[in-house]
FIGUDREN-299218 format. One record per residue (C-alpha): residue number from 1; residue in one letter; chain; y, z, x. Coordinates in pm, whole numbers, m for minus. Example, Ala and Ser with C-alpha at 12.3 -4.5 7.8 and 13.67 -1.06 7.14 Angstrom:
BEGIN
  nr rest kette     c2     c3     c1
   1    a     A   m450    780   1230
   2    s     A   m106    714   1367
This chain:
BEGIN
  nr rest kette     c2     c3     c1
   1    m     A   1379  m3021   1226
   2    i     A   1161  m2729   1125
   3    q     A    983  m2566   1413
   4    y     A    750  m2232   1424
   5    k     A    683  m1977   1650
   6    l     A    420  m1727   1639
   7    y     A    393  m1357   1807
   8    n     A    122  m1148   1879
   9    s     A    366   m840   1894
  10    y     A    717   m656   1787
  11    k     A    764   m647   2152
  12    e     A    790  m1027   2146
  13    l     A    989  m1111   1900
  14    p     A   1332  m1310   1963
  15    r     A   1675  m1110   1977
  16    s     A   1775  m1261   1712
  17    w     A   1539  m1136   1456
  18    d     A   1732   m792   1400
  19    e     A   2046   m964   1366
  20    i     A   1953  m1184   1004
  21    e     A   2029   m923    733
  22    s     A   1707   m946    542
  23    k     A   1811   m616    339
  24    d     A   1451   m532    384
  25    i     A   1403   m277    641
  26    m     A   1030   m348    628
  27    l     A   1089   m668    801
  28    s     A   1275   m512   1083
  29    r     A   1180   m458   1420
  30    s     A   1188    m73   1427
  31    y     A    967    m60   1127
  32    f     A    728   m315   1296
  33    k     A    663    m38   1587
  34    a     A    598    195   1363
  35    l     A    327     m3   1183
  36    e     A    194   m168   1502
  37    n     A    144    205   1642
  38    a     A    m37    376   1351
  39    t     A   m172     36   1149
  40    p     A   m535     93    970
  41    n     A   m813     m3   1230
  42    n     A   m886   m295   1012
  43    i     A   m531   m483   1052
  44    k     A   m398   m674   1321
  45    l     A    m45   m797   1254
  46    y     A    148  m1129   1335
  47    y     A    467  m1286   1347
  48    v     A    601  m1602   1243
  49    a     A    979  m1690   1313
  50    v     A   1100  m2003   1147
  51    f     A   1333  m2201   1362
  52    k     A   1558  m2480   1234
  53    k     A   1761  m2680   1523
  54    d     A   1669  m2369   1685
  55    s     A   1826  m2153   1504
  56    l     A   1636  m1860   1332
  57    v     A   1582  m1902    936
  58    a     A   1277  m1712    842
  59    m     A   1096  m1457    976
  60    v     A    715  m1410    861
  61    l     A    470  m1153    869
  62    v     A    151  m1221    875
  63    q     A   m174   m944    884
  64    h     A   m516  m1031    979
  65    v     A   m738   m807    799
  66    r     A  m1128   m735    831
  67    l     A  m1225   m683    469
  68    y     A  m1506   m569    301
  69    l     A  m1468   m569   m106
  70    k     A  m1763   m388   m196
  71    d     A  m1642   m123    m33
  72    m     A  m1290   m168   m210
  73    f     A  m1408   m108   m576
  74    r     A  m1486    267   m595
  75    n     A  m1547    516   m881
  76    s     A  m1490    227  m1152
  77    s     A  m1679    206  m1425
  78    t     A  m1742   m148  m1610
  79    s     A  m1912   m409  m1798
  80    r     A  m2272   m567  m1620
  81    l     A  m2096   m896  m1603
  82    k     A  m1805   m772  m1435
  83    t     A  m1960   m599  m1228
  84    l     A  m2200   m883  m1093
  85    l     A  m1869  m1089  m1053
  86    r     A  m1748   m796   m840
  87    d     A  m2062   m867   m641
  88    l     A  m2019  m1228   m586
  89    l     A  m1643  m1216   m523
  90    s     A  m1784   m969   m223
  91    i     A  m2019  m1215    m86
  92    f     A  m1723  m1504    m68
  93    l     A  m1429  m1299     98
  94    k     A  m1659  m1051    295
  95    g     A  m1520  m1076    661
  96    n     A  m1181  m1177    771
  97    i     A   m877  m1249    572
  98    l     A   m520  m1356    634
  99    v     A   m233  m1172    459
 100    v     A     96  m1328    430
 101    g     A    338   m964    367
 102    n     A    221   m654    379
 103    l     A   m134   m457    242
 104    t     A     18   m170    317
 105    h     A    319   m139     75
 106    t     A    320   m316   m278
 107    g     A    593   m547   m337
 108    q     A    697   m883   m161
 109    h     A    754   m722    231
 110    g     A    651  m1020    423
 111    m     A    947  m1257    421
 112    y     A   1254  m1373    446
 113    y     A   1469  m1696    488
 114    i     A   1812  m1769    514
 115    s     A   1876  m1928    159
 116    s     A   2193  m2105    252
 117    t     A   2044  m2269    560
 118    v     A   1717  m2385    484
 119    k     A   1523  m2462    128
 120    i     A   1184  m2267     60
 121    n     A    981  m2617     72
 122    e     A   1061  m2651    460
 123    v     A    965  m2253    519
 124    l     A    655  m2258    372
 125    n     A    566  m2568    549
 126    g     A    619  m2385    845
 127    i     A    421  m2077    738
 128    f     A    110  m2340    666
 129    d     A    139  m2467   1025
 130    a     A    146  m2161   1140
 131    i     A   m127  m2011    954
 132    d     A   m323  m2320   1083
 133    t     A   m293  m2231   1437
 134    l     A   m297  m1866   1355
 135    k     A   m655  m1948   1233
 136    k     A   m781  m2106   1530
 137    q     A   m689  m1859   1760
 138    i     A   m846  m1611   1564
 139    k     A  m1196  m1823   1608
 140    v     A  m1122  m1873   1993
 141    e     A  m1050  m1512   2105
 142    k     A  m1225  m1293   1837
 143    k     A  m1488  m1541   1732
 144    k     A  m1386  m1476   1379
 145    k     A  m1367  m1734   1110
 146    i     A  m1047  m1682    870
 147    r     A  m1217  m1675    493
 148    l     A   m891  m1619    291
 149    i     A   m553  m1693    281
 150    m     A   m303  m1492     75
 151    f     A     48  m1491    m26
 152    k     A    117  m1130   m166
 153    d     A    310   m994   m412
 154    y     A    585  m1165   m593
 155    f     A    783  m1113   m910
 156    l     A    813  m1382  m1143
 157    n     A   1207  m1462  m1093
 158    d     A   1074  m1512   m696
 159    p     A   1243  m1831   m542
 160    i     A    899  m1896   m377
 161    h     A    765  m1996   m746
 162    k     A   1011  m2315   m702
 163    a     A    793  m2443   m426
 164    a     A    491  m2397   m662
 165    h     A    348  m2780   m616
 166    l     A    324  m2679   m274
 167    f     A     70  m2449   m309
 168    d     A    m99  m2660   m579
 169    h     A   m102  m2901   m270
 170    n     A   m257  m2725    m15
 171    g     A   m533  m2566   m230
 172    y     A   m375  m2216   m303
 173    y     A   m416  m2089   m698
 174    k     A   m174  m1835   m873
 175    v     A   m347  m1511   m936
 176    t     A   m206  m1200  m1117
 177    v     A   m228   m882   m985
 178    q     A   m116   m501  m1123
 179    p     A    262   m449  m1193
 180    n     A    451   m290   m996
 181    m     A    660     13  m1165
 182    i     A    997     15  m1098
 183    l     A   1286    241  m1249
 184    e     A   1629    148  m1213
 185    i     A   1898    424  m1228
 186    r     A   2157    389  m1469
 187    p     A   2526    390  m1350
 188    n     A   2616    738  m1550
 189    w     A   2321    954  m1356
 190    l     A   2493   1102  m1104
 191    k     A   2241   1400  m1096
 192    m     A   1936   1493  m1239
 193    e     A   2117   1645  m1524
 194    d     A   2231   1359  m1660
 195    y     A   1884   1219  m1653
 196    i     A   1723   1468  m1841
 197    a     A   2008   1449  m2124
 198    n     A   1890   1074  m2148
 199    l     A   1543   1152  m2245
 200    n     A   1403   1217  m2563
 201    k     A   1327   1563  m2700
 202    k     A    938   1485  m2669
 203    y     A    990   1418  m2267
 204    r     A   1295   1637  m2223
 205    t     A   1010   1909  m2322
 206    r     A    791   1768  m2125
 207    y     A   1014   1764  m1799
 208    k     A   1101   2134  m1865
 209    r     A    696   2248  m1894
 210    a     A    641   2051  m1579
 211    r     A    881   2223  m1377
 212    k     A    772   2599  m1523
 213    k     A    446   2503  m1419
 214    f     A    532   2430  m1072
 215    n     A    653   2761  m1013
 216    g     A    636   2973   m714
 217    i     A    586   2603   m500
 218    e     A    854   2561   m219
 219    r     A    972   2213   m147
 220    k     A   1072   2159    199
 221    e     A   1180   1816    389
 222    l     A    968   1792    717
 223    t     A   1128   1695   1046
 224    l     A    966   1503   1314
 225    d     A    804   1821   1461
 226    d     A    689   1953   1114
 227    v     A    481   1635   1054
 228    q     A    329   1655   1416
 229    n     A    221   1989   1355
 230    n     A     92   1921   1006
 231    s     A    m49   1590   1110
 232    k     A   m415   1690   1053
 233    q     A   m312   1862    703
 234    l     A   m129   1561    624
 235    h     A   m415   1289    680
 236    s     A   m623   1559    507
 237    l     A   m427   1539    164
 238    y     A   m371   1168    179
 239    s     A   m749   1167    204
 240    n     A   m823   1349    m94
 241    v     A   m617   1086   m314
 242    s     A   m719    776   m121
 243    n     A  m1072    867   m164
 244    n     A  m1042    906   m484
 245    a     A   m873    573   m555
 246    k     A  m1083    320   m723
 247    f     A   m951     54   m517
 248    n     A   m886     57   m152
 249    t     A   m847   m206    144
 250    f     A   m768      7    454
 251    y     A   m741    424    594
 252    l     A   m408    500    716
 253    p     A   m502    677   1106
 254    q     A   m427   1023   1113
 255    q     A    m60    999   1330
 256    h     A     21    762   1071
 257    f     A    279    992    905
 258    y     A    423   1110   1274
 259    q     A    478    740   1404
 260    y     A    683    640   1114
 261    k     A    921    932   1108
 262    q     A    943    875   1505
 263    e     A   1044    525   1452
 264    l     A   1253    510   1128
 265    q     A   1386    860   1149
 266    d     A   1616    945    850
 267    n     A   1510    614    691
 268    f     A   1202    745    616
 269    k     A   1133   1087    441
 270    i     A    849   1355    405
 271    y     A    899   1611    170
 272    g     A    607   1934    176
 273    y     A    506   2129   m115
 274    y     A    388   2512      0
 275    l     A    260   2811   m180
 276    e     A    210   3131    m19
 277    g     A    276   2947    313
 278    q     A     19   2662    259
 279    l     A    108   2318    220
 280    i     A    m82   2230    m83
 281    g     A     80   1892   m130
 282    f     A    351   1608     m8
 283    y     A    518   1294    m45
 284    s     A    697   1027    150
 285    l     A    988    773     56
 286    i     A   1119    444    250
 287    l     A   1502    442    236
 288    n     A   1497     30    195
 289    h     A   1887      6    124
 290    n     A   1979     22   m206
 291    t     A   1571     57   m298
 292    l     A   1396    377   m269
 293    e     A   1060    290   m184
 294    t     A    821    551   m270
 295    y     A    505    554     28
 296    f     A    225    794     33
 297    l     A    138   1070    m75
 298    g     A   m121   1392   m149
 299    y     A   m233   1684   m248
 300    d     A   m470   1931   m281
 301    s     A   m710   1928   m575
 302    e     A   m711   2307   m698
 303    h     A   m324   2271   m776
 304    q     A   m316   1879   m889
 305    y     A   m337   1974  m1232
 306    s     A   m244   2361  m1285
 307    n     A     76   2307  m1126
 308    q     A    111   1943  m1229
 309    l     A    175   1847   m892
 310    y     A    189   1448   m914
 311    l     A    407   1458  m1210
 312    n     A    654   1695  m1013
 313    m     A    683   1496   m723
 314    l     A    773   1168   m937
 315    y     A   1060   1401  m1072
 316    d     A   1160   1479   m721
 317    m     A   1158   1140   m588
 318    l     A   1369   1048   m906
 319    d     A   1616   1311   m821
 320    f     A   1643   1215   m468
 321    g     A   1714    863   m585
 322    i     A   2019    964   m809
 323    i     A   2127   1224   m571
 324    h     A   2159    931   m252
 325    k     A   2332    659   m529
 326    f     A   1976    435   m497
 327    k     A   2000    157   m766
 328    l     A   1607    128   m767
 329    i     A   1308    335   m753
 330    v     A    999    123   m642
 331    y     A    736    387   m768
 332    a     A    464     88   m713
 333    r     A    116     12   m862
 334    t     A   m170    264  m1004
 335    a     A   m115    563  m1254
 336    m     A    119    340  m1434
 337    e     A     83    492  m1771
 338    i     A    234    883  m1583
 339    k     A    484    652  m1405
 340    s     A    635    530  m1760
 341    s     A    643    831  m1888
 342    v     A    913    919  m1628
 343    g     A   1076    574  m1718
 344    a     A    990    326  m1475
 345    k     A    933    m34  m1607
 346    a     A    574   m282  m1515
 347    l     A    737   m564  m1388
 348    p     A    457   m833  m1342
 349    m     A    340   m980   m965
 350    v     A    125  m1252   m880
 351    m     A     m4  m1393   m550
 352    f     A   m118  m1694   m431
 353    v     A   m479  m1728   m282
 354    k     A   m670  m1969   m113
 355    h     A  m1081  m1986     17
 356    t     A  m1111  m2191    334
 357    n     A  m1412  m2319    157
 358    t     A  m1341  m2593    m69
 359    l     A  m1652  m2490   m295
 360    a     A  m1600  m2134   m294
 361    n     A  m1220  m2204   m363
 362    k     A  m1332  m2337   m700
 363    l     A  m1586  m2053   m811
 364    l     A  m1335  m1820   m668
 365    r     A  m1043  m1913   m925
 366    t     A  m1291  m1898  m1220
 367    i     A  m1353  m1540  m1094
 368    f     A  m1055  m1413  m1045
 369    n     A   m906  m1573  m1378
 370    f     A  m1149  m1375  m1559
 371    m     A  m1115  m1033  m1391
 372    k     A   m745  m1045  m1408
 373    p     A   m588   m696  m1429
 374    n     A   m643   m509  m1801
 375    n     A   m338   m347  m1951
 376    d     A   m563    m51  m2066
 377    w     A   m280    194  m2028
 378    e     A    m54    302  m2283
 379    e     A    379    236  m2200
 380    r     A    541    535  m2212
 381    h     A    902    551  m2367
 382    p     A   1060    874  m2269
 383    f     A   1488    777  m2313
 384    s     A   1615    847  m2638
């Protein structure tokens, strides 16, 4: 018999939660502690445990997000028709949504189940029941009505697609989202020079040119004390990038990086870039078993282009991945063309969406289908 339990904090999670080998650090209690302590102001975390015969067989992250879509589309030039549709979309989605997954990170980091013990259909039915309970709980406690439910970021080969009929039956539909940029580290790359040797002449020259422009900038891994002492500057550099993004759903609090470093310790890395003693940029990484997850970064606009900060960060992330023998580097979405120039491949992703209003749900299907992400970037092929 399948049962579920709903939890309001990582502190309430059963002891068996961390005994399950999910191979995803972003479903661990330590990660949830960091996220709860430094979550964006518009996000509240909930957790669902699915049990079969009293044994924990699935663990799920659900986020309650206060979302205002009209504020999400920033600095974007588009057709009048798409602008009209975005405004219409904003009317339908404005307010409160539930996300099965993690809105602060690209990828499927919201659900794990023991496939040898339970079927995906059973897990999803448990999640659907938990979501219905959570909707009612939020209505009573927060006086808020959930308008949209989203199962976030699934690759096309994810086992969840075997249960597509369940999503159809429950009124969800599949929506294409921007791809995830992933670089697979080749077995023969034992050091950065091996990667460089596999580049074709054009991109080998590009690599060398970028490194020359980096002259004078010092790289440094930041300790917990460094992160605390530089929290204001790190947040300012992050904000500089975030505020210029075309699309955003949240804003990290100032102590976010400190909380992550404090809880995840060696599984969370921050590297700072210094010019004449001044912190002008940084990037962060989550070490997720054999996968290196790139996280938030920031930089001073004054030095971004002249020193090719962003491109050099991508190379440095790759260097870290090679040296520490990771199999994959998840560069996430956005800036897809420059990431492909480093060697990352675009892997398609989808999500499952449902509006709680039946009429709005039918209209959303049409609007979302019209607004599928455009492939308005050129894929680069850097290898010989």
